[in-house]
MIVO-20969 format. One record per atom (N, C-alpha, C): x, y, z; residue number from 0; atom name; residue in three letters. Coordinates in nm, 3 decimals. Layout:
<tivexs>
<tivex X="X" Y="Y" Z="Z" num="NUM" atome="CA" residu="ALA"/>
...
</tivexs>
This chain:
<tivexs>
<tivex X="16.851" Y="-7.688" Z="-3.769" num="0" atome="N" residu="UNK"/>
<tivex X="16.770" Y="-7.646" Z="-3.965" num="0" atome="CA" residu="UNK"/>
<tivex X="16.742" Y="-7.526" Z="-3.932" num="0" atome="C" residu="UNK"/>
<tivex X="16.740" Y="-7.469" Z="-4.033" num="1" atome="N" residu="UNK"/>
<tivex X="16.650" Y="-7.332" Z="-4.057" num="1" atome="CA" residu="UNK"/>
<tivex X="16.505" Y="-7.357" Z="-4.118" num="1" atome="C" residu="UNK"/>
<tivex X="16.422" Y="-7.343" Z="-4.063" num="2" atome="N" residu="UNK"/>
<tivex X="16.226" Y="-7.325" Z="-4.185" num="2" atome="CA" residu="UNK"/>
<tivex X="16.162" Y="-7.249" Z="-4.089" num="2" atome="C" residu="UNK"/>
<tivex X="16.071" Y="-7.196" Z="-4.263" num="3" atome="N" residu="UNK"/>
<tivex X="15.985" Y="-7.103" Z="-4.266" num="3" atome="CA" residu="UNK"/>
<tivex X="15.903" Y="-7.091" Z="-4.170" num="3" atome="C" residu="UNK"/>
<tivex X="15.867" Y="-7.002" Z="-4.046" num="4" atome="N" residu="UNK"/>
<tivex X="15.782" Y="-7.004" Z="-3.978" num="4" atome="CA" residu="UNK"/>
<tivex X="15.649" Y="-6.855" Z="-4.017" num="4" atome="C" residu="UNK"/>
<tivex X="15.543" Y="-6.859" Z="-3.933" num="5" atome="N" residu="UNK"/>
<tivex X="15.490" Y="-6.752" Z="-3.891" num="5" atome="CA" residu="UNK"/>
<tivex X="15.396" Y="-6.662" Z="-3.837" num="5" atome="C" residu="UNK"/>
<tivex X="15.497" Y="-6.586" Z="-3.784" num="6" atome="N" residu="UNK"/>
<tivex X="15.437" Y="-6.512" Z="-3.652" num="6" atome="CA" residu="UNK"/>
<tivex X="15.341" Y="-6.447" Z="-3.641" num="6" atome="C" residu="UNK"/>
<tivex X="15.268" Y="-6.373" Z="-3.554" num="7" atome="N" residu="UNK"/>
<tivex X="15.184" Y="-6.271" Z="-3.593" num="7" atome="CA" residu="UNK"/>
<tivex X="15.188" Y="-6.186" Z="-3.463" num="7" atome="C" residu="UNK"/>
<tivex X="15.205" Y="-6.077" Z="-3.461" num="8" atome="N" residu="UNK"/>
<tivex X="15.268" Y="-5.922" Z="-3.419" num="8" atome="CA" residu="UNK"/>
<tivex X="15.131" Y="-5.853" Z="-3.400" num="8" atome="C" residu="UNK"/>
<tivex X="15.125" Y="-5.810" Z="-3.301" num="9" atome="N" residu="UNK"/>
<tivex X="15.012" Y="-5.691" Z="-3.222" num="9" atome="CA" residu="UNK"/>
<tivex X="15.013" Y="-5.654" Z="-3.147" num="9" atome="C" residu="UNK"/>
<tivex X="14.905" Y="-5.542" Z="-3.187" num="10" atome="N" residu="UNK"/>
<tivex X="15.017" Y="-5.407" Z="-3.069" num="10" atome="CA" residu="UNK"/>
<tivex X="15.026" Y="-5.232" Z="-3.101" num="10" atome="C" residu="UNK"/>
<tivex X="15.161" Y="-5.263" Z="-3.055" num="11" atome="N" residu="UNK"/>
<tivex X="15.255" Y="-5.092" Z="-3.071" num="11" atome="CA" residu="UNK"/>
<tivex X="15.327" Y="-5.111" Z="-3.135" num="11" atome="C" residu="UNK"/>
<tivex X="15.334" Y="-5.247" Z="-3.235" num="12" atome="N" residu="UNK"/>
<tivex X="15.427" Y="-5.186" Z="-3.384" num="12" atome="CA" residu="UNK"/>
<tivex X="15.434" Y="-5.088" Z="-3.492" num="12" atome="C" residu="UNK"/>
<tivex X="15.455" Y="-5.074" Z="-3.614" num="13" atome="N" residu="UNK"/>
<tivex X="15.436" Y="-4.921" Z="-3.704" num="13" atome="CA" residu="UNK"/>
<tivex X="15.321" Y="-5.089" Z="-3.794" num="13" atome="C" residu="UNK"/>
<tivex X="15.360" Y="-5.180" Z="-3.795" num="14" atome="N" residu="UNK"/>
<tivex X="15.269" Y="-5.254" Z="-3.859" num="14" atome="CA" residu="UNK"/>
<tivex X="15.258" Y="-5.414" Z="-3.800" num="14" atome="C" residu="UNK"/>
<tivex X="15.156" Y="-5.350" Z="-3.759" num="15" atome="N" residu="UNK"/>
<tivex X="15.126" Y="-5.567" Z="-3.658" num="15" atome="CA" residu="UNK"/>
<tivex X="15.051" Y="-5.624" Z="-3.792" num="15" atome="C" residu="UNK"/>
<tivex X="15.050" Y="-5.746" Z="-3.789" num="16" atome="N" residu="UNK"/>
<tivex X="15.026" Y="-5.849" Z="-3.814" num="16" atome="CA" residu="UNK"/>
<tivex X="15.098" Y="-5.979" Z="-3.882" num="16" atome="C" residu="UNK"/>
<tivex X="15.089" Y="-6.042" Z="-3.971" num="17" atome="N" residu="UNK"/>
<tivex X="15.165" Y="-6.244" Z="-3.926" num="17" atome="CA" residu="UNK"/>
<tivex X="15.325" Y="-6.182" Z="-4.062" num="17" atome="C" residu="UNK"/>
<tivex X="15.370" Y="-6.242" Z="-4.000" num="18" atome="N" residu="UNK"/>
<tivex X="15.501" Y="-6.240" Z="-4.092" num="18" atome="CA" residu="UNK"/>
<tivex X="15.584" Y="-6.337" Z="-4.140" num="18" atome="C" residu="UNK"/>
<tivex X="15.664" Y="-6.393" Z="-4.166" num="19" atome="N" residu="UNK"/>
<tivex X="15.719" Y="-6.490" Z="-4.242" num="19" atome="CA" residu="UNK"/>
<tivex X="15.875" Y="-6.476" Z="-4.202" num="19" atome="C" residu="UNK"/>
<tivex X="15.845" Y="-6.551" Z="-4.083" num="20" atome="N" residu="UNK"/>
<tivex X="16.013" Y="-6.612" Z="-4.040" num="20" atome="CA" residu="UNK"/>
<tivex X="16.064" Y="-6.716" Z="-4.081" num="20" atome="C" residu="UNK"/>
<tivex X="16.226" Y="-6.648" Z="-3.999" num="21" atome="N" residu="UNK"/>
<tivex X="16.297" Y="-6.808" Z="-3.989" num="21" atome="CA" residu="UNK"/>
<tivex X="16.293" Y="-6.851" Z="-3.839" num="21" atome="C" residu="UNK"/>
<tivex X="16.268" Y="-6.997" Z="-3.820" num="22" atome="N" residu="UNK"/>
<tivex X="16.274" Y="-7.043" Z="-3.757" num="22" atome="CA" residu="UNK"/>
<tivex X="16.362" Y="-7.023" Z="-3.588" num="22" atome="C" residu="UNK"/>
<tivex X="16.517" Y="-6.966" Z="-3.663" num="23" atome="N" residu="UNK"/>
<tivex X="16.602" Y="-6.902" Z="-3.573" num="23" atome="CA" residu="UNK"/>
<tivex X="16.617" Y="-6.792" Z="-3.557" num="23" atome="C" residu="UNK"/>
<tivex X="16.515" Y="-6.695" Z="-3.609" num="24" atome="N" residu="UNK"/>
<tivex X="16.517" Y="-6.549" Z="-3.543" num="24" atome="CA" residu="UNK"/>
<tivex X="16.436" Y="-6.548" Z="-3.375" num="24" atome="C" residu="UNK"/>
<tivex X="16.476" Y="-6.421" Z="-3.383" num="25" atome="N" residu="UNK"/>
<tivex X="16.470" Y="-6.377" Z="-3.201" num="25" atome="CA" residu="UNK"/>
<tivex X="16.264" Y="-6.282" Z="-3.240" num="25" atome="C" residu="UNK"/>
<tivex X="16.217" Y="-6.292" Z="-3.114" num="26" atome="N" residu="UNK"/>
<tivex X="16.135" Y="-6.205" Z="-3.099" num="26" atome="CA" residu="UNK"/>
<tivex X="16.194" Y="-6.025" Z="-3.170" num="26" atome="C" residu="UNK"/>
<tivex X="16.288" Y="-5.970" Z="-3.114" num="27" atome="N" residu="UNK"/>
<tivex X="16.350" Y="-5.829" Z="-3.153" num="27" atome="CA" residu="UNK"/>
<tivex X="16.321" Y="-5.866" Z="-3.333" num="27" atome="C" residu="UNK"/>
<tivex X="16.388" Y="-5.932" Z="-3.372" num="28" atome="N" residu="UNK"/>
<tivex X="16.416" Y="-5.918" Z="-3.521" num="28" atome="CA" residu="UNK"/>
<tivex X="16.252" Y="-5.888" Z="-3.585" num="28" atome="C" residu="UNK"/>
<tivex X="16.147" Y="-6.028" Z="-3.547" num="29" atome="N" residu="UNK"/>
<tivex X="15.978" Y="-5.975" Z="-3.594" num="29" atome="CA" residu="UNK"/>
<tivex X="15.928" Y="-5.805" Z="-3.549" num="29" atome="C" residu="UNK"/>
<tivex X="16.029" Y="-5.800" Z="-3.467" num="30" atome="N" residu="UNK"/>
<tivex X="15.946" Y="-5.603" Z="-3.420" num="30" atome="CA" residu="UNK"/>
<tivex X="16.050" Y="-5.565" Z="-3.512" num="30" atome="C" residu="UNK"/>
<tivex X="16.131" Y="-5.592" Z="-3.489" num="31" atome="N" residu="UNK"/>
<tivex X="16.264" Y="-5.522" Z="-3.696" num="31" atome="CA" residu="UNK"/>
<tivex X="16.174" Y="-5.518" Z="-3.801" num="31" atome="C" residu="UNK"/>
<tivex X="16.116" Y="-5.662" Z="-3.835" num="32" atome="N" residu="UNK"/>
<tivex X="16.033" Y="-5.653" Z="-3.951" num="32" atome="CA" residu="UNK"/>
<tivex X="15.895" Y="-5.594" Z="-3.961" num="32" atome="C" residu="UNK"/>
<tivex X="15.860" Y="-5.556" Z="-3.855" num="33" atome="N" residu="UNK"/>
<tivex X="15.696" Y="-5.495" Z="-3.838" num="33" atome="CA" residu="UNK"/>
<tivex X="15.775" Y="-5.362" Z="-3.833" num="33" atome="C" residu="UNK"/>
<tivex X="15.821" Y="-5.313" Z="-3.859" num="34" atome="N" residu="UNK"/>
<tivex X="15.846" Y="-5.135" Z="-3.795" num="34" atome="CA" residu="UNK"/>
<tivex X="15.907" Y="-5.129" Z="-3.724" num="34" atome="C" residu="UNK"/>
<tivex X="15.958" Y="-5.137" Z="-3.650" num="35" atome="N" residu="UNK"/>
<tivex X="15.958" Y="-5.133" Z="-3.495" num="35" atome="CA" residu="UNK"/>
<tivex X="15.857" Y="-5.080" Z="-3.385" num="35" atome="C" residu="UNK"/>
<tivex X="15.909" Y="-5.030" Z="-3.333" num="36" atome="N" residu="UNK"/>
<tivex X="15.771" Y="-5.032" Z="-3.171" num="36" atome="CA" residu="UNK"/>
<tivex X="15.752" Y="-4.866" Z="-3.203" num="36" atome="C" residu="UNK"/>
<tivex X="15.626" Y="-4.849" Z="-3.168" num="37" atome="N" residu="UNK"/>
<tivex X="15.561" Y="-4.717" Z="-3.182" num="37" atome="CA" residu="UNK"/>
<tivex X="15.670" Y="-4.662" Z="-3.031" num="37" atome="C" residu="UNK"/>
<tivex X="15.586" Y="-4.550" Z="-2.997" num="38" atome="N" residu="UNK"/>
<tivex X="15.680" Y="-4.462" Z="-2.892" num="38" atome="CA" residu="UNK"/>
<tivex X="15.671" Y="-4.469" Z="-2.738" num="38" atome="C" residu="UNK"/>
<tivex X="15.480" Y="-4.478" Z="-2.760" num="39" atome="N" residu="UNK"/>
<tivex X="15.412" Y="-4.583" Z="-2.632" num="39" atome="CA" residu="UNK"/>
<tivex X="15.436" Y="-4.687" Z="-2.625" num="39" atome="C" residu="UNK"/>
<tivex X="15.537" Y="-4.738" Z="-2.662" num="40" atome="N" residu="UNK"/>
<tivex X="15.505" Y="-4.926" Z="-2.665" num="40" atome="CA" residu="UNK"/>
<tivex X="15.597" Y="-4.881" Z="-2.560" num="40" atome="C" residu="UNK"/>
<tivex X="15.626" Y="-5.046" Z="-2.449" num="41" atome="N" residu="UNK"/>
<tivex X="15.684" Y="-5.093" Z="-2.367" num="41" atome="CA" residu="UNK"/>
<tivex X="15.722" Y="-5.273" Z="-2.385" num="41" atome="C" residu="UNK"/>
<tivex X="15.804" Y="-5.294" Z="-2.348" num="42" atome="N" residu="UNK"/>
<tivex X="15.880" Y="-5.426" Z="-2.359" num="42" atome="CA" residu="UNK"/>
<tivex X="15.911" Y="-5.455" Z="-2.164" num="42" atome="C" residu="UNK"/>
<tivex X="15.903" Y="-5.378" Z="-2.118" num="43" atome="N" residu="UNK"/>
<tivex X="15.946" Y="-5.431" Z="-2.001" num="43" atome="CA" residu="UNK"/>
<tivex X="15.905" Y="-5.580" Z="-1.976" num="43" atome="C" residu="UNK"/>
<tivex X="15.835" Y="-5.676" Z="-2.035" num="44" atome="N" residu="UNK"/>
<tivex X="15.723" Y="-5.767" Z="-1.979" num="44" atome="CA" residu="UNK"/>
<tivex X="15.788" Y="-5.902" Z="-2.166" num="44" atome="C" residu="UNK"/>
<tivex X="15.840" Y="-5.844" Z="-2.202" num="45" atome="N" residu="UNK"/>
<tivex X="15.915" Y="-5.927" Z="-2.284" num="45" atome="CA" residu="UNK"/>
<tivex X="16.047" Y="-5.938" Z="-2.277" num="45" atome="C" residu="UNK"/>
<tivex X="16.119" Y="-6.090" Z="-2.336" num="46" atome="N" residu="UNK"/>
<tivex X="16.149" Y="-6.158" Z="-2.357" num="46" atome="CA" residu="UNK"/>
<tivex X="16.203" Y="-6.112" Z="-2.512" num="46" atome="C" residu="UNK"/>
<tivex X="16.268" Y="-5.949" Z="-2.579" num="47" atome="N" residu="UNK"/>
<tivex X="16.322" Y="-5.941" Z="-2.667" num="47" atome="CA" residu="UNK"/>
<tivex X="16.446" Y="-6.065" Z="-2.735" num="47" atome="C" residu="UNK"/>
<tivex X="16.509" Y="-6.117" Z="-2.642" num="48" atome="N" residu="UNK"/>
<tivex X="16.556" Y="-6.229" Z="-2.742" num="48" atome="CA" residu="UNK"/>
<tivex X="16.555" Y="-6.427" Z="-2.752" num="48" atome="C" residu="UNK"/>
<tivex X="16.378" Y="-6.413" Z="-2.687" num="49" atome="N" residu="UNK"/>
<tivex X="16.324" Y="-6.497" Z="-2.731" num="49" atome="CA" residu="UNK"/>
<tivex X="16.336" Y="-6.579" Z="-2.871" num="49" atome="C" residu="UNK"/>
<tivex X="16.398" Y="-6.731" Z="-2.882" num="50" atome="N" residu="UNK"/>
<tivex X="16.295" Y="-6.834" Z="-3.029" num="50" atome="CA" residu="UNK"/>
<tivex X="16.156" Y="-6.782" Z="-3.054" num="50" atome="C" residu="UNK"/>
<tivex X="16.172" Y="-6.756" Z="-3.159" num="51" atome="N" residu="UNK"/>
<tivex X="16.080" Y="-6.726" Z="-3.267" num="51" atome="CA" residu="UNK"/>
<tivex X="15.996" Y="-6.932" Z="-3.252" num="51" atome="C" residu="UNK"/>
<tivex X="15.873" Y="-6.957" Z="-3.315" num="52" atome="N" residu="UNK"/>
<tivex X="15.832" Y="-7.057" Z="-3.299" num="52" atome="CA" residu="UNK"/>
<tivex X="15.700" Y="-7.035" Z="-3.409" num="52" atome="C" residu="UNK"/>
<tivex X="15.655" Y="-7.156" Z="-3.527" num="53" atome="N" residu="UNK"/>
<tivex X="15.541" Y="-7.145" Z="-3.622" num="53" atome="CA" residu="UNK"/>
<tivex X="15.434" Y="-7.112" Z="-3.490" num="53" atome="C" residu="UNK"/>
<tivex X="15.350" Y="-7.014" Z="-3.507" num="54" atome="N" residu="UNK"/>
<tivex X="15.205" Y="-6.952" Z="-3.531" num="54" atome="CA" residu="UNK"/>
<tivex X="15.192" Y="-6.918" Z="-3.361" num="54" atome="C" residu="UNK"/>
<tivex X="15.321" Y="-6.816" Z="-3.314" num="55" atome="N" residu="UNK"/>
<tivex X="15.333" Y="-6.763" Z="-3.236" num="55" atome="CA" residu="UNK"/>
<tivex X="15.276" Y="-6.620" Z="-3.246" num="55" atome="C" residu="UNK"/>
<tivex X="15.250" Y="-6.552" Z="-3.101" num="56" atome="N" residu="UNK"/>
<tivex X="15.207" Y="-6.446" Z="-3.054" num="56" atome="CA" residu="UNK"/>
<tivex X="15.242" Y="-6.328" Z="-2.982" num="56" atome="C" residu="UNK"/>
<tivex X="15.273" Y="-6.241" Z="-3.067" num="57" atome="N" residu="UNK"/>
<tivex X="15.290" Y="-6.114" Z="-3.022" num="57" atome="CA" residu="UNK"/>
<tivex X="15.225" Y="-6.035" Z="-2.955" num="57" atome="C" residu="UNK"/>
<tivex X="15.221" Y="-6.002" Z="-2.835" num="58" atome="N" residu="UNK"/>
<tivex X="15.181" Y="-5.843" Z="-2.781" num="58" atome="CA" residu="UNK"/>
<tivex X="15.233" Y="-5.769" Z="-2.758" num="58" atome="C" residu="UNK"/>
<tivex X="15.264" Y="-5.655" Z="-2.799" num="59" atome="N" residu="UNK"/>
<tivex X="15.329" Y="-5.515" Z="-2.730" num="59" atome="CA" residu="UNK"/>
<tivex X="15.208" Y="-5.467" Z="-2.709" num="59" atome="C" residu="UNK"/>
<tivex X="15.247" Y="-5.423" Z="-2.545" num="60" atome="N" residu="UNK"/>
<tivex X="15.173" Y="-5.387" Z="-2.459" num="60" atome="CA" residu="UNK"/>
<tivex X="15.220" Y="-5.247" Z="-2.508" num="60" atome="C" residu="UNK"/>
<tivex X="15.143" Y="-5.070" Z="-2.487" num="61" atome="N" residu="UNK"/>
<tivex X="15.111" Y="-4.989" Z="-2.411" num="61" atome="CA" residu="UNK"/>
<tivex X="15.184" Y="-4.983" Z="-2.285" num="61" atome="C" residu="UNK"/>
<tivex X="15.318" Y="-4.813" Z="-2.261" num="62" atome="N" residu="UNK"/>
<tivex X="15.267" Y="-4.771" Z="-2.102" num="62" atome="CA" residu="UNK"/>
<tivex X="15.183" Y="-4.793" Z="-2.080" num="62" atome="C" residu="UNK"/>
<tivex X="15.062" Y="-4.666" Z="-2.074" num="63" atome="N" residu="UNK"/>
<tivex X="14.968" Y="-4.700" Z="-2.047" num="63" atome="CA" residu="UNK"/>
<tivex X="14.908" Y="-4.842" Z="-1.957" num="63" atome="C" residu="UNK"/>
<tivex X="14.883" Y="-4.924" Z="-2.100" num="64" atome="N" residu="UNK"/>
<tivex X="14.839" Y="-5.050" Z="-2.052" num="64" atome="CA" residu="UNK"/>
<tivex X="14.932" Y="-5.110" Z="-1.939" num="64" atome="C" residu="UNK"/>
<tivex X="15.089" Y="-5.134" Z="-1.974" num="65" atome="N" residu="UNK"/>
<tivex X="15.174" Y="-5.236" Z="-1.837" num="65" atome="CA" residu="UNK"/>
<tivex X="15.132" Y="-5.146" Z="-1.678" num="65" atome="C" residu="UNK"/>
<tivex X="15.123" Y="-4.966" Z="-1.686" num="66" atome="N" residu="UNK"/>
<tivex X="15.087" Y="-4.937" Z="-1.545" num="66" atome="CA" residu="UNK"/>
<tivex X="14.958" Y="-4.999" Z="-1.557" num="66" atome="C" residu="UNK"/>
<tivex X="14.857" Y="-4.974" Z="-1.562" num="67" atome="N" residu="UNK"/>
<tivex X="14.730" Y="-5.064" Z="-1.540" num="67" atome="CA" residu="UNK"/>
<tivex X="14.715" Y="-5.147" Z="-1.465" num="67" atome="C" residu="UNK"/>
<tivex X="14.858" Y="-5.273" Z="-1.540" num="68" atome="N" residu="UNK"/>
<tivex X="14.867" Y="-5.379" Z="-1.531" num="68" atome="CA" residu="UNK"/>
<tivex X="14.907" Y="-5.356" Z="-1.361" num="68" atome="C" residu="UNK"/>
<tivex X="15.031" Y="-5.360" Z="-1.341" num="69" atome="N" residu="UNK"/>
<tivex X="15.087" Y="-5.312" Z="-1.215" num="69" atome="CA" residu="UNK"/>
<tivex X="14.990" Y="-5.253" Z="-1.112" num="69" atome="C" residu="UNK"/>
<tivex X="14.924" Y="-5.139" Z="-1.163" num="70" atome="N" residu="UNK"/>
<tivex X="14.787" Y="-5.172" Z="-1.068" num="70" atome="CA" residu="UNK"/>
<tivex X="14.754" Y="-5.259" Z="-1.023" num="70" atome="C" residu="UNK"/>
<tivex X="14.708" Y="-5.333" Z="-1.086" num="71" atome="N" residu="UNK"/>
<tivex X="14.607" Y="-5.429" Z="-1.094" num="71" atome="CA" residu="UNK"/>
<tivex X="14.664" Y="-5.573" Z="-1.023" num="71" atome="C" residu="UNK"/>
<tivex X="14.773" Y="-5.559" Z="-1.071" num="72" atome="N" residu="UNK"/>
<tivex X="14.898" Y="-5.695" Z="-1.001" num="72" atome="CA" residu="UNK"/>
<tivex X="14.879" Y="-5.648" Z="-0.811" num="72" atome="C" residu="UNK"/>
<tivex X="14.903" Y="-5.518" Z="-0.752" num="73" atome="N" residu="UNK"/>
<tivex X="14.900" Y="-5.508" Z="-0.623" num="73" atome="CA" residu="UNK"/>
<tivex X="14.785" Y="-5.516" Z="-0.536" num="73" atome="C" residu="UNK"/>
<tivex X="14.738" Y="-5.458" Z="-0.693" num="74" atome="N" residu="UNK"/>
<tivex X="14.531" Y="-5.483" Z="-0.530" num="74" atome="CA" residu="UNK"/>
<tivex X="14.489" Y="-5.679" Z="-0.553" num="74" atome="C" residu="UNK"/>
<tivex X="14.601" Y="-5.744" Z="-0.562" num="75" atome="N" residu="UNK"/>
<tivex X="14.545" Y="-5.883" Z="-0.566" num="75" atome="CA" residu="UNK"/>
<tivex X="14.584" Y="-5.964" Z="-0.447" num="75" atome="C" residu="UNK"/>
</tivexs>
């Protein structure tokens, strides 16, 4: 059964914010609704096919942020 939910998307999308979505929608759907990814966005660590849930927060990081994370991961 489809239900209205609210999802917060932040980071490197054209129009970050809170969006009303359907609980059958996927991460890629809210990215599209937010105007799509900015050029420097990196989705390497995001499951674009994951189903949305109410109160979900999605953060889209930049290429630079992901590279920094990878470097920090190597140091551990």
